[in-house]
N, C-alpha and C positions, 0 to 999 in steps of 0.2 A: 543825341540824335544827329545823324549825319546830314551833310548838305543835300544829299540825294533825297533823304526822307523829308527834309524841309521843302525841297522843290516840289515833291509829290503833294505834300500838304498844301502848298501855296497855289497849286493849280486851280482849285475851286474857290479861292478867296476873291472877294470883291475889292476893288480899289477903294481905300478910305481916306487917302491924302492926295490932293492934287496940287502940283507946283505950277504956278502961272507966272505972269510977268513980274510979280513982286519977288520972285526968286526963292531960293531955299531958306533964307533967313526967316521968311514969313511963316514957315511951316515947322521949324525945328521944335518949338515947344509942344505943338499938337502931336507931332510924330513921337516925341519922347514920352508923352502921356500915353499914347496908344501902345507903344512898345512895353510899357509897364503893365498894361492890362491884358495884352495878348502876345503870343509867341512870335507871330509873323504879321507884318503890315505891308500892303501893296501900295506903291506910290506911282502916280501917273505924272509924267512930265509933259505939260502942254507945249505947243510950238513956241509960245511967247517966252517960256522959261528957257528953252534950249538956245535961242539966239545962235551964236556961232560955235557952240560947244556940243558935245555928244551926250546922249543919255547916260552912257557908262561913266563919263567924267562927273556929271552932275550927281549921279547915284553914289559914287564913291565919296564925293565931297559931303553929301548929305549924311551918309553913314558915319563918316568921321565926326561930323558936327554933333551927332547924337550918341556917339560911341556905340554904334551898332555894327553888325556884320552884314555885308551885302551878299545875299544868297544868289541872286541872279538878276540879269536884266533881259527883257524880251521886248523888242520894239521900243516903245516909249514908256515902258512900265518896269519898275524895279521892285524886288521883294527884299525886305530888310528883316533881320532877326536881332 
C-alpha cells in the first residue's frame, strides 16, 4: 500500500493516542500495542507536549521510538503506520 493510499485511509480515522505534558515516553507502549492491532494510528500532540519543538519533530521522534513509519502530519496530529 502506498503512502497516498494510507493518507486517504487515515482521513476518516479518529485520534486514539494523545501526547501531553508527560511527553512521548508515556505513550510509546500504548502506541506500539495499537500499531500491532491496526494498520494506522492517529496521534494528537497537545500544546503541553510541544513546548519549544514542532509537531513534525515530535512525530518523527515518536515514530522512531516505536519503529513505525510517519505517514503524515497535519496541524498537531500525526498518522503512523
